[in-house]
KOLVEXDO-219518 format. One record per residue: residue in one letter; x, y, z of N, C-alpha, C in turn. Coordinates in steps of 0.1 Angstrom, whole numbers, plus 5000, padded with zeros to 4 digits. Atoms other than C-alpha are relative to their C-alpha. Example, Ala and Ser with C-alpha at 12.3 -4.5 7.8 and 13.67 -1.06 7.14 Angstrom:
2
A | 5009 | 4988 | 5000 | 5123 | 4955 | 5078 | 5009 | 5012 | 5000
S | 4991 | 4989 | 5000 | 5137 | 4989 | 5071 | 4992 | 5011 | 5008
***
This chain:
88
M | 5008 | 4988 | 5000 | 5000 | 5000 | 5000 | 5009 | 5012 | 5000
K | 4992 | 4988 | 5001 | 5013 | 5034 | 4991 | 4992 | 5012 | 5003
N | 5007 | 4988 | 4997 | 5004 | 5069 | 5002 | 5000 | 5009 | 4988
Q | 5001 | 4990 | 5011 | 4999 | 5100 | 4980 | 5013 | 5003 | 4994
T | 4987 | 4997 | 5005 | 5036 | 5105 | 4977 | 5006 | 4988 | 4992
G | 4995 | 5012 | 5007 | 5041 | 5070 | 4962 | 5009 | 4992 | 5008
R | 4992 | 5007 | 4992 | 5061 | 5058 | 4991 | 4992 | 4989 | 5008
K | 5006 | 5011 | 4993 | 5053 | 5025 | 5009 | 4997 | 5004 | 5014
I | 5004 | 4998 | 4986 | 5034 | 5028 | 5042 | 5005 | 4988 | 5008
E | 4995 | 5011 | 4992 | 5053 | 5008 | 5068 | 4993 | 4999 | 5013
V | 5007 | 5000 | 4987 | 5035 | 5018 | 5100 | 4988 | 5010 | 4999
L | 5011 | 4991 | 5000 | 5000 | 5033 | 5103 | 4995 | 5002 | 5014
W | 5004 | 4996 | 4986 | 4992 | 5052 | 5135 | 4987 | 5008 | 4999
Y | 5012 | 4992 | 5000 | 4958 | 5065 | 5143 | 4996 | 5003 | 5015
D | 5002 | 4996 | 4986 | 4943 | 5082 | 5174 | 4987 | 4993 | 5006
H | 5012 | 5008 | 4995 | 4915 | 5055 | 5180 | 4987 | 5007 | 4997
D | 5013 | 4994 | 5004 | 4889 | 5077 | 5163 | 4993 | 4991 | 4991
E | 5007 | 5011 | 5007 | 4863 | 5053 | 5151 | 4996 | 5004 | 4985
V | 5004 | 4995 | 5014 | 4853 | 5075 | 5120 | 5012 | 4997 | 4991
Y | 4989 | 5003 | 5008 | 4888 | 5072 | 5106 | 5003 | 4986 | 4998
K | 4998 | 5015 | 5001 | 4892 | 5036 | 5115 | 4990 | 4993 | 4991
D | 5010 | 5007 | 5008 | 4860 | 5026 | 5099 | 5002 | 5003 | 4985
S | 4998 | 4997 | 5014 | 4867 | 5045 | 5067 | 5012 | 4993 | 4994
F | 4988 | 5007 | 5004 | 4902 | 5030 | 5065 | 4997 | 4985 | 4998
L | 5003 | 5014 | 5001 | 4889 | 4995 | 5071 | 4991 | 4997 | 4988
Q | 5009 | 5002 | 5012 | 4862 | 5000 | 5044 | 5009 | 5001 | 4987
F | 4991 | 4999 | 5011 | 4890 | 5011 | 5020 | 5007 | 4987 | 4998
V | 4993 | 5013 | 5001 | 4910 | 4980 | 5028 | 4992 | 4989 | 4995
R | 5009 | 5011 | 5004 | 4880 | 4957 | 5023 | 4997 | 5002 | 4985
T | 5004 | 4998 | 5014 | 4872 | 4973 | 4989 | 5012 | 4999 | 4990
M | 4989 | 4998 | 5009 | 4906 | 4979 | 4974 | 5011 | 4989 | 5002
V | 4989 | 5009 | 4997 | 4931 | 4955 | 4991 | 4995 | 4986 | 5000
L | 5005 | 5013 | 4997 | 4911 | 4925 | 5001 | 4989 | 4996 | 4990
R | 5010 | 5003 | 5010 | 4890 | 4923 | 4969 | 5002 | 4985 | 4996
P | 4999 | 5014 | 5005 | 4882 | 4888 | 4957 | 5006 | 4999 | 4987
T | 4994 | 5001 | 5012 | 4902 | 4875 | 4929 | 4992 | 4992 | 4990
S | 5008 | 5007 | 5010 | 4887 | 4863 | 4896 | 5007 | 4987 | 4997
Q | 4994 | 5012 | 5004 | 4892 | 4829 | 4882 | 5011 | 5001 | 4990
M | 4989 | 4998 | 5009 | 4913 | 4843 | 4855 | 5013 | 5004 | 5007
E | 4988 | 4996 | 4992 | 4937 | 4860 | 4880 | 5006 | 4988 | 5007
N | 4995 | 5012 | 4993 | 4939 | 4827 | 4899 | 5008 | 4991 | 4990
S | 4994 | 5009 | 5010 | 4948 | 4808 | 4867 | 5014 | 5006 | 4996
I | 4987 | 4993 | 5004 | 4975 | 4834 | 4858 | 5010 | 4998 | 5011
A | 4991 | 5002 | 4989 | 4990 | 4832 | 4893 | 5005 | 4985 | 5000
R | 4996 | 5014 | 5000 | 4990 | 4794 | 4891 | 5010 | 4997 | 4989
D | 4991 | 5002 | 5011 | 5007 | 4795 | 4857 | 5014 | 5006 | 5003
V | 4987 | 4994 | 4996 | 5034 | 4819 | 4870 | 5007 | 4992 | 5010
N | 4994 | 5008 | 4989 | 5040 | 4798 | 4901 | 5006 | 4987 | 4994
R | 4995 | 5012 | 5006 | 5043 | 4767 | 4880 | 5013 | 5002 | 4992
A | 4988 | 4996 | 5008 | 5068 | 4784 | 4856 | 5012 | 5002 | 5009
L | 4990 | 4997 | 4990 | 5088 | 4796 | 4886 | 5006 | 4987 | 5006
L | 4996 | 5013 | 4994 | 5089 | 4761 | 4902 | 5008 | 4992 | 4990
E | 4992 | 5008 | 5010 | 5100 | 4745 | 4869 | 5014 | 5006 | 4999
K | 4987 | 4994 | 5002 | 5128 | 4770 | 4866 | 5009 | 4997 | 5012
V | 4992 | 5003 | 4988 | 5139 | 4764 | 4902 | 5005 | 4985 | 5000
W | 4996 | 5014 | 5001 | 5139 | 4726 | 4897 | 5011 | 4998 | 4990
Y | 4990 | 5000 | 5010 | 5159 | 4731 | 4865 | 5013 | 5005 | 5005
L | 4988 | 4994 | 4995 | 5184 | 4753 | 4882 | 5007 | 4991 | 5010
L | 4994 | 5009 | 4989 | 5189 | 4730 | 4912 | 5006 | 4987 | 4993
S | 4995 | 5012 | 5006 | 5193 | 4699 | 4890 | 5012 | 5002 | 4991
N | 4988 | 4997 | 5009 | 5217 | 4715 | 4865 | 5012 | 5004 | 5008
A | 4988 | 4997 | 4992 | 5239 | 4728 | 4893 | 5003 | 4989 | 5010
S | 4997 | 5011 | 4991 | 5238 | 4695 | 4911 | 4999 | 5004 | 5015
L | 5003 | 4996 | 4986 | 5224 | 4711 | 4943 | 4989 | 4993 | 5006
D | 5011 | 5007 | 4994 | 5202 | 4695 | 4968 | 4989 | 5010 | 5004
K | 5011 | 4992 | 4997 | 5169 | 4708 | 4982 | 5003 | 5010 | 5011
S | 4997 | 4990 | 4989 | 5186 | 4727 | 5010 | 5003 | 5014 | 4994
F | 4998 | 4987 | 5007 | 5193 | 4755 | 4984 | 4987 | 5005 | 4994
W | 5012 | 4997 | 5006 | 5156 | 4757 | 4975 | 4996 | 5015 | 5002
A | 5004 | 4986 | 4998 | 5150 | 4792 | 4991 | 5009 | 5009 | 4992
E | 4991 | 4992 | 5008 | 5181 | 4807 | 4975 | 4997 | 4999 | 4985
A | 5003 | 5002 | 5014 | 5172 | 4792 | 4941 | 4987 | 5007 | 4996
T | 5013 | 4994 | 5002 | 5136 | 4804 | 4944 | 5002 | 5016 | 4999
E | 4997 | 4986 | 4999 | 5148 | 4839 | 4953 | 5007 | 5005 | 4987
Y | 4993 | 4996 | 5012 | 5172 | 4840 | 4924 | 4992 | 4999 | 4987
V | 5008 | 5002 | 5012 | 5148 | 4827 | 4898 | 4989 | 5011 | 5000
S | 5010 | 4990 | 4999 | 5121 | 4851 | 4910 | 5005 | 5014 | 4996
H | 4994 | 4987 | 5004 | 5145 | 4880 | 4907 | 5003 | 5001 | 4985
C | 4997 | 5000 | 5015 | 5156 | 4870 | 4872 | 4987 | 5002 | 4992
C | 5013 | 5000 | 5007 | 5120 | 4865 | 4861 | 4993 | 5014 | 5001
S | 5006 | 4987 | 4999 | 5108 | 4898 | 4874 | 5008 | 5011 | 4993
R | 4991 | 4991 | 5007 | 5138 | 4916 | 4860 | 5000 | 4999 | 4985
F | 5000 | 5002 | 5014 | 5138 | 4900 | 4826 | 4987 | 4995 | 4994
T | 5013 | 5004 | 5004 | 5101 | 4890 | 4824 | 5001 | 4986 | 4993
C | 4998 | 5012 | 5007 | 5110 | 4854 | 4816 | 4991 | 4989 | 5006
T | 5009 | 5010 | 4994 | 5080 | 4837 | 4832 | 4993 | 4991 | 4989
Q | 5005 | 5008 | 5011 | 5070 | 4824 | 4797 | 5009 | 4988 | 4998
K | 4993 | 5012 | 5003 | 5080 | 4789 | 4788 | 5008 | 5001 | 4987
***
């Protein structure tokens, strides 16, 4: 979530005023916690599958065991977000 300046909000403080609290919670329910569509779910599933395939490929070609799973996932995720290589 970002504020009007475009910077990420790390901590949100409020003075326990119910009007502001209710309006903020309403905003969160409508904008942040909106239900996902079936199409969005299928896209996420495809991206996750592509990432997992790339992680398995990386680990097997480097002859690494599963203990490097987290590092390989982070590396593949970084590469795919940087180079948009989530397509097969």
